[in-house]
C-alpha positions in Angstrom: -34.2 -128.9 131.0 -33.1 -132.6 131.3 -31.1 -133.8 128.3 -31.6 -137.5 127.4 -28.4 -139.1 126.1 -28.7 -142.4 124.4 -26.2 -144.9 125.8 -23.0 -145.7 123.9 -24.0 -149.2 123.0 -22.5 -151.3 120.2 -19.6 -150.6 117.9 -18.5 -147.1 116.9 -17.2 -147.0 113.5 -14.5 -144.3 112.9 -14.0 -143.7 109.1 -10.8 -141.6 108.6 -10.3 -139.7 105.4 -6.6 -140.1 105.0 -4.3 -143.0 105.9 -1.1 -141.1 106.6 0.9 -140.2 109.6 -1.9 -138.7 111.7 -4.4 -141.5 110.9 -2.0 -144.4 111.4 -0.5 -142.9 114.6 -4.2 -142.5 115.9 -5.2 -145.9 115.0 -2.1 -147.7 116.2 -2.3 -145.9 119.5 -5.9 -146.9 120.0 -5.2 -150.6 119.1 -2.1 -150.7 121.4 -3.9 -149.0 124.3 -6.7 -151.4 124.3 -4.2 -154.3 124.5 -2.8 -152.5 127.6 0.6 -152.0 125.7 0.6 -148.2 125.9 -1.3 -145.3 127.5 -3.5 -142.9 125.7 -1.6 -139.8 127.0 -2.9 -136.5 125.8 -6.5 -137.7 125.4 -8.7 -135.6 127.6 -11.6 -138.1 127.4 -9.2 -140.7 129.0 -7.6 -138.4 131.6 -9.2 -135.1 132.3 -11.5 -134.6 135.3 -14.4 -132.1 135.6 -16.0 -130.7 138.7 -19.7 -131.4 139.0 -21.9 -130.0 141.8 -21.1 -127.3 144.4 -20.5 -127.2 148.1 -20.8 -130.6 149.9 -22.0 -132.1 146.6 -18.8 -131.1 144.7 -16.8 -134.0 143.1 -14.3 -134.3 140.3 -15.1 -137.0 137.7 -13.6 -138.4 134.5 -15.7 -137.7 131.4 -16.9 -141.3 131.2 -18.3 -141.1 134.7 -20.4 -138.1 133.8 -21.6 -139.1 130.4 -21.8 -142.4 128.4 -18.7 -142.5 126.1 -17.7 -145.2 123.7 -14.8 -147.3 125.0 -11.6 -148.0 123.1 -12.8 -151.6 122.8 -15.9 -150.4 120.9 -13.9 -148.7 118.1 -13.5 -150.1 114.6 -11.6 -148.3 112.0 -12.0 -147.7 108.2 -10.2 -145.3 106.0 -9.9 -143.7 102.5 -6.6 -142.8 100.9 -5.1 -142.0 97.5 -2.4 -144.5 98.2 -3.4 -148.2 98.4 -1.1 -149.3 101.3 -2.8 -150.9 104.2 -2.6 -149.1 107.6 0.4 -151.2 108.8 2.4 -150.4 105.6 1.5 -146.7 106.0 2.4 -146.5 109.6 5.8 -148.0 108.9 6.3 -145.6 106.0 5.3 -142.6 108.0 8.2 -143.3 110.5 6.4 -141.5 113.4 6.3 -144.7 115.6 9.0 -147.2 116.3 8.6 -150.6 114.8 8.3 -152.2 118.2 5.3 -149.9 118.8 3.6 -151.1 115.6 4.4 -154.8 115.4 2.1 -155.9 118.3 -0.9 -154.7 116.3 0.4 -155.5 112.8 -2.5 -158.0 112.0 -5.2 -155.5 113.0 -3.5 -152.7 111.0 -3.0 -154.9 107.9 -6.8 -155.6 107.9 -7.5 -151.8 107.5 -7.1 -151.3 103.7 -8.0 -147.9 102.4 -11.0 -147.5 100.2 -10.5 -145.5 97.0 -10.4 -141.8 97.7 -12.6 -139.2 96.1 -9.7 -137.1 94.8 -9.0 -134.1 92.6 -5.4 -133.5 92.1 -6.1 -129.7 91.5 -6.8 -129.6 95.2 -3.6 -131.2 96.3 -1.1 -130.9 93.5 1.8 -132.5 95.4 -0.1 -135.8 95.9 -0.1 -138.4 93.1 -1.7 -141.6 94.3 -3.4 -144.1 92.2 -6.1 -145.4 94.7 -8.7 -142.9 93.6 -12.3 -143.3 92.5 -13.0 -143.4 88.8 -15.7 -144.5 86.3 -15.3 -146.1 83.0 -15.5 -144.4 79.7 -17.6 -146.0 76.9 -15.8 -147.2 73.7 -17.4 -144.3 71.9 -15.7 -142.0 74.5 -12.3 -143.5 73.8 -12.3 -146.1 76.6 -10.3 -145.7 79.8 -11.6 -144.0 82.9 -12.7 -140.6 84.0 -12.9 -138.6 87.3 -16.4 -138.9 88.8 -18.5 -135.8 89.0 -18.9 -134.2 92.4 -22.3 -135.6 92.7 -21.1 -139.0 91.7 -18.4 -138.8 94.4 -21.1 -138.2 96.9 -23.0 -141.2 95.9 -20.0 -143.4 95.8 -18.9 -142.3 99.2 -22.3 -142.8 100.6 -22.1 -146.4 99.3 -18.7 -146.9 101.0 -20.2 -145.7 104.4 -23.3 -148.1 104.1 -21.1 -151.0 103.2 -18.6 -150.3 106.1 -21.4 -149.9 108.5 -23.0 -153.2 107.5 -19.7 -155.2 107.2 -18.3 -154.0 110.5 -21.8 -154.2 112.3 -21.5 -150.6 113.6 -24.2 -149.1 115.7 -22.9 -145.6 114.9 -20.3 -144.1 112.5 -18.2 -140.9 112.7 -16.4 -139.5 109.7 -13.1 -137.8 110.5 -10.9 -135.8 108.0 -7.2 -136.4 108.7 -6.1 -135.9 105.2 -4.0 -133.1 103.6 -5.1 -129.4 103.4 -6.8 -128.6 100.2 -6.3 -125.4 98.3 -8.3 -122.5 99.7 -12.0 -122.3 98.6 -13.4 -118.9 99.5 -17.0 -118.9 100.8 -19.3 -117.6 98.0 -23.0 -117.4 98.9 -24.0 -118.1 95.3 -22.6 -121.6 95.7 -22.3 -122.1 99.5 -25.1 -120.0 100.9 -27.9 -122.6 100.8 -28.1 -126.4 100.6 -30.0 -126.1 97.3 -27.2 -123.9 95.9 -24.5 -126.4 96.9 -26.5 -129.4 95.6 -26.9 -127.5 92.3 -23.2 -126.9 92.1 -22.4 -130.6 92.9 -24.8 -131.8 90.2 -23.3 -129.4 87.7 -19.8 -130.7 88.6 -18.7 -127.4 89.6 -15.1 -128.3 90.6 -14.0 -124.8 91.3 -16.5 -124.2 94.2 -17.1 -127.8 95.5 -14.0 -129.3 97.0 -13.6 -133.1 97.3 -13.8 -132.8 101.1 -17.3 -131.3 100.7 -18.4 -134.6 99.1 -17.2 -136.5 102.1 -19.0 -134.2 104.5 -22.3 -134.3 102.4 -22.1 -138.1 102.2 -21.4 -138.5 106.0 -24.2 -136.2 107.1 -26.8 -137.7 104.6 -25.8 -141.2 106.0 -26.4 -140.1 109.5 -22.7 -139.7 110.5 -21.3 -136.8 112.5 -18.5 -135.1 110.5 -15.2 -133.6 111.9 -13.0 -131.4 109.7 -9.4 -131.8 111.0 -7.8 -129.6 108.3 -8.4 -125.8 107.7 -10.6 -126.5 104.7 -13.8 -124.5 104.5 -15.7 -127.8 104.0 -18.4 -127.6 106.6 -17.8 -124.0 107.5 -20.4 -122.8 105.1 -24.1 -122.0 105.5 -25.1 -124.9 103.0 -23.5 -127.5 105.4 -25.0 -125.9 108.4 -28.5 -126.3 106.7 -27.7 -129.9 105.9 -26.5 -130.6 109.4 -29.8 -129.2 110.8 -31.8 -131.1 108.1 -30.1 -134.4 109.0 -29.9 -133.6 112.8 -26.2 -134.4 112.7 -23.4 -132.6 114.6 -20.4 -131.1 112.7 -17.0 -129.7 114.0 -14.0 -128.0 112.6 -11.6 -126.6 111.5 -8.1 -127.9 111.8 -6.6 -129.9 114.8 -5.0 -127.6 117.3 -1.8 -129.4 118.2 1.5 -127.4 118.4 2.1 -123.8 117.7 -1.5 -122.7 117.8 -2.1 -124.6 121.0 0.8 -122.6 122.5 -0.5 -119.3 121.1 -4.1 -119.8 122.4 -2.6 -120.5 125.8 0.2 -117.9 126.0 -1.7 -115.0 124.4 -4.1 -115.0 127.5 -1.0 -114.5 129.7 -0.1 -111.3 127.8 -3.7 -110.1 127.9 -4.3 -110.9 131.6 -1.1 -109.3 132.7 -2.1 -106.2 130.6 1.2 -106.2 128.7 1.4 -104.6 125.3 2.0 -106.5 122.0 4.1 -105.1 119.1 4.5 -108.3 117.0 4.2 -112.1 116.9 6.2 -114.0 114.3 5.6 -117.8 114.0 7.5 -120.1 111.8 7.5 -123.9 111.4 9.6 -126.6 109.7 7.9 -129.8 108.8 8.9 -132.7 106.6 5.9 -135.1 106.4 3.3 -135.5 103.7 1.4 -132.5 105.2 4.5 -130.3 104.9 4.9 -131.4 101.3 1.3 -130.4 100.4 1.7 -127.1 102.3 4.8 -126.3 100.3 2.2 -125.5 97.6 1.3 -121.8 98.0 -2.4 -122.3 97.3 -2.6 -125.0 100.0 -0.5 -123.0 102.5 -3.0 -120.1 102.1 -5.8 -122.2 103.5 -3.5 -123.1 106.6 -2.4 -119.5 106.9 -6.0 -118.2 107.2 -6.6 -120.7 110.0 -3.5 -119.9 111.9 -3.8 -116.2 111.7 -7.2 -116.1 113.1 -6.3 -117.1 116.6 -4.5 -114.0 118.0 -6.8 -111.4 116.8 -9.8 -112.7 118.8 -7.8 -112.9 122.1 -5.8 -109.6 122.1 -8.2 -107.0 120.6 -7.5 -103.4 120.0 -11.2 -102.3 120.6 -10.8 -103.7 124.2 -7.3 -102.4 125.0 -6.2 -99.7 122.4 -3.2 -98.8 124.3 -1.9 -102.3 124.2 -3.1 -104.0 121.1 -3.4 -101.6 118.3 -1.5 -102.3 115.1 0.6 -105.3 116.2 2.3 -107.3 113.4 1.4 -111.0 113.1 3.0 -113.3 110.6 2.9 -117.1 110.2 5.2 -119.2 108.0 5.4 -123.0 107.3 8.5 -124.4 105.6 8.9 -127.9 104.1 12.0 -129.4 105.4 12.2 -133.2 104.7 14.9 -134.2 107.1 12.5 -133.5 110.0 9.8 -135.7 108.7 7.0 -135.7 111.3 9.1 -134.0 114.0 8.0 -130.4 113.5 9.8 -127.5 115.1 7.8 -124.3 115.7 9.5 -121.1 116.7 7.7 -118.0 118.0 9.3 -114.6 118.5 7.0 -112.3 120.5 7.8 -108.6 120.9 6.0 -107.1 123.8 6.2 -103.8 125.9 5.6 -103.1 129.5 5.8 -100.2 132.0 6.5 -96.9 130.3 6.6 -98.6 126.9 9.9 -100.4 127.4 10.3 -103.4 125.0 10.8 -106.9 125.9 10.9 -110.3 123.9 9.7 -113.8 124.5 11.1 -116.8 122.4 9.2 -120.1 122.4 10.8 -123.0 120.6 8.6 -126.1 120.5 10.1 -129.2 119.1 7.0 -131.2 118.8 5.8 -134.4 117.0 2.9 -133.5 114.8 1.1 -136.8 114.8 1.8 -137.6 118.4 0.0 -134.4 119.3 -2.8 -134.9 116.8 -3.7 -138.5 117.6 -5.3 -137.9 121.0 -7.2 -134.9 119.6 -8.6 -137.2 117.0 -9.8 -139.6 119.6 -11.3 -136.9 121.7 -13.1 -135.3 118.8 -14.6 -138.7 117.6 -15.8 -139.8 121.1 -17.2 -136.3 121.9 -19.0 -135.7 118.6 -20.5 -139.2 118.9 -21.6 -138.2 122.3 -23.2 -135.0 120.8 -25.1 -137.0 118.3 -26.5 -139.3 121.0 -27.5 -136.2 123.0 -29.5 -134.9 120.1 -27.2 -132.0 119.4 -26.8 -131.0 115.8 -25.0 -128.3 113.8 -21.8 -126.7 114.8 -20.5 -128.0 118.1 -18.8 -124.9 119.5 -17.9 -126.9 122.7 -15.3 -128.7 120.7 -13.4 -125.6 119.9 -10.8 -126.5 122.5 -9.5 -129.1 120.0 -9.5 -126.9 116.9 -7.3 -124.3 115.5 -9.9 -122.2 113.7 -13.2 -122.9 115.5 -16.4 -122.6 113.4 -18.9 -119.9 114.2 -21.7 -118.2 112.5 -19.8 -115.3 110.7 -23.0 -114.4 108.7 -24.4 -113.0 111.9 -21.3 -111.4 113.1 -20.5 -114.1 115.7 -16.8 -114.2 116.7 -14.8 -117.4 117.2 -13.7 -118.1 120.7 -9.9 -118.9 120.5 -9.0 -118.2 124.1 -7.9 -121.6 125.4 -9.3 -121.3 128.9 -12.7 -120.0 127.7 -12.8 -123.0 125.3 -12.1 -125.4 128.2 -14.9 -123.8 130.1 -17.3 -124.4 127.1 -16.2 -128.0 126.9 -16.7 -128.7 130.7 -20.1 -126.9 130.7 -21.4 -129.0 127.7 -20.2 -132.3 129.3 -21.9 -131.3 132.6 -25.0 -130.3 130.8 -25.2 -133.6 128.8 -24.4 -135.5 132.1 -27.5 -134.0 133.8 -25.5 -131.5 135.9 -25.7 -127.8 136.0 -23.6 -126.0 133.5 -22.3 -123.8 136.2 -19.1 -122.3 135.1 -19.0 -118.7 133.8 -17.1 -117.9 130.7 -15.5 -114.6 131.4 
């Protein structure tokens, strides 16, 4: 069946929730790259090549030569944040990039002033910004302001999106969550099982079961914008949001950018599995000092991240497939806030394996990475590819984007299992692009 993809004409608005280290590194890099002052290294949409065709017809092409992708010159940025600093000030404060890599695009970054965030401090207790949405109280109520209800948040965010689209003359808009991890919201069918139930909870201002991020996602989808969840929040990983995505015919993707340790884990675990080595334990720890590290120092917020990071290994090395090798291994993940490192995260993995006749061995992986440097190209790829998906008429969970995500969404209500194996994820990505480009999706996922 031929898939008709609308061309990427006009401006693509990227509205980023969060104006911190990841967002400003992403925006600065795009602005610098389109001036020819840097290279978008790490962005698969800019560098990766895919085989299309077989035999004499075989050729290897960049994504843009297979499908119509928005160019860097087409992108215009907007953002929401709890702090009022513009993106230039925020980029300098984040201390990810050197000043000489920010100054050439100072004017463009200064023009990106964050809109007031839909924020609930109970979901991120370590943040204390003042640039938040509020509504006035009447004199009879004592004056001052109040936090909007969840439904009021939705309406205010929808207005932000409409205004941004009009002011920036965008043909299309994508909403990307690059803000902090919220406290864990368990999926409860009474509130999250249907769209009607979620809307009822929003209108009842149920702050326990409706996270602020859900208001962003609801607003984006109802305004015709694809939504990407770049944190481990359960935001769009609930049946109610799947129903809304189907109703609005909009694509969604999540959860959590796959950048450092989990990227290594999803790529290295297949080595152990393919080589038929046994696993006894995998201990992962991280030290991180940026705003994300500060938020994750709160146990309730860390639990959300922990659920995301722990899900990777168990779907790659499975006891039911190889009981001699993968029964009862120990898997532990830790994140530690350590301010001196700022954005320069260090992840350390200790892997205990066994080989021939059960003899033990160890593997140590020490990844001194830069969190936002790894996340920025993932942001670009996700935005360009989910925009492509929307133009191709794809809606709902975009499983082909799991390559970029730490805890890929899947329909757990039907027993579906997430694909975390990096090379299988890459095959899914390549097949989807082939298909949208009018080629045969001809690569098997073994």
